[in-house]
C-alpha positions, 0 to 999 in steps of 0.5 A, a space after each residue: 800296876 795301877 788300874 786306870 778306868 773311864 769317867 765319861 770321856 776321861 781316862 783316870 789314872 797315872 799318865 792321864 790328865 788330872 780329873 778336876 772336880 769343882 765341888 759346888 756341894 751345898 754352896 747353892 744354898 738351896 737356890 736353883 738359880 745359884 746352882 745354875 751359876 755355879 755350873 756355869 762358873 765351873 765350866 768357864 774355869 775349865 773343870 772336868 766336872 761339877 759336883 753337887 750333893 744329893 740328900 734328903 735331910 729326913 733320911 740323913 740326920 736325926 732331928 736333933 743331930 748337932 751341927 759340926 763346930 765349923 758349921 756353927 762357926 761358918 753359919 753363925 746360926 745355932 740350929 740342928 743339922 737337920 734344920 740346916 740341911 733341909 734348906 740345902 736340899 735340891 729337888 729331883 727336878 733341880 738335879 735333872 735341870 742341872 744335869 741338862 745344863 752340864 751337858 749343854 756346857 760340856 762339863 760332867 755332872 756329878 753328885 754325892 749320894 748320902 743314902 741308897 735311895 739317893 744313889 738309886 735316883 742318881 743311877 736312874 739319871 745315868 750318872 757317870 761316877 759316884 762319889 762316896 763321901 768320907 763320912 760314909 766310908 764305914 757305912 759298908 751296906 751303903 758302899 756295897 749298894 752303890 758299888 753293885 751298880 757297876 759305875 766308877 766310884 771316887 772314895 774320900 778317906 777323911 777321918 779313916 784309918 788304913 784298916 777302915 779304908 781296906 774294909 771299904 776297898 774289900 767291900 767294893 771289890 767283893 761286888 766285882 767293881 774294880 773301877 774306883 779311886 781313893 782320895 786323901 782327905 782331911 775332914 776339917 774346914 778349912 784343913 791345916 797344912 800340917 794335917 794334910 799329909 799328901 804323902 798318904 796318897 802314895 801309901 794308898 796307891 801302894 796298898 791298893 793299886 788304884 788311882 789316887 788323888 786329893 779332896 782339898 779342904 785347905 785354903 789357897 792353891 799351894 797344897 792343890 798344886 803340891 798334890 799334882 806334883 806328887 801324882 794326884 790323878 783327881 783333884 776335888 776342891 770346893 768353890 763358891 760365887 762369893 765367900 761372904 755368902 751365908 752357909 756352912 761351906 762358903 768360907 772354905 771355898 774358892 771364888 771363881 777367879 781362884 777356881 780358874 787359876 787352880 785349873 790353869 795351874 794344874 795344867 801348867 804343872 802337868 805340862 812341866 812334869 813331863 815324861 821323866 826322860 832327860 834330854 835337851 829340848 828343842 828350845 835349848 838348841 839355840 841356847 847351846 850354840 851361844 852358851 856352850 864352848 868350842 875348841 879354838 886355837 890358843 895361838 897361831 898354829 902352823 900346818 904340819 904341827 903335831 897337835 897337843 892339848 896346850 894348843 887349844 882353849 875353850 871359848 864360846 860360841 858352841 858352833 865348833 868341836 866340843 872341848 870333850 873331844 880334845 883327847 881324841 885330837 892328841 898327836 894328830 898333824 895339822 893340815 892347815 894354818 889357824 889364826 889365834 881364836 879360830 875354831 878347830 874343826 876335824 877337817 883341819 887335821 890330816 887323816 
């Protein structure tokens, strides 16, 4: 049985609406005004949460750590990770202002910490959940530190083996924290459809009995929607105000109209999935009257005749007896005359 848990006012797990995280990440380019616009865009799109990243470049990378290949390709600048990330830091005051704006707009503020001090700061802000990024899944001391805070965790599993995920899960559970979800993720930007492996979500659910979801780095919306149909409880997707902006993540992000379309599409798919019980809908009742058939007289029938199946045919509309009952009418005596094509009703037979 999968354990559900609460993030803010939202229940996370099977049977509850998908928790949609609009991943602003570092697409603010270090500009607080741009970050504010990202919050407003996420709220207008109907996302449940908007998520940033909380880091200090000096504590995250060495001064000469190289950029990832996609970062070089997307920024077009040859520089160290440190130089790039230093421009993308958000100050503590910026975090407080963004959190206040989220509260005002009715959207949850989340952020991903990349070290213990950043996690402590976010904890002091009263954050509702921690996101553990894929790159930290083997950082056991960090995971333990964050899990001990007793706040729900959302753990991305990009680049990880099942054994590495198990180690991370055991680390969390050893702290007594059982409120966490695992996200299937492909740490490529953008990720290719053939690498996506959405069925791994079910593998994670079966192995660890926790809510699962998908942190989506693919282009477009199709794979996101497929993840919902396969039972994703959480969706996380990068977005930007404009894909042409400079920066490492803009090119693999949704623009505002696409983000809104994603949220709307998720809600439609959830409504379409239903509860699994097969039954006619209220909307089908009127259709059944015109699309189904009823038994009608195949010829003129006379009172006193003994009914035989050859005396009836099935014709629309479906307002009379269903053809499925014809065997139960065999050898019964007609109590009245019937014209050809007149509906056959039970009261037209003698008791």
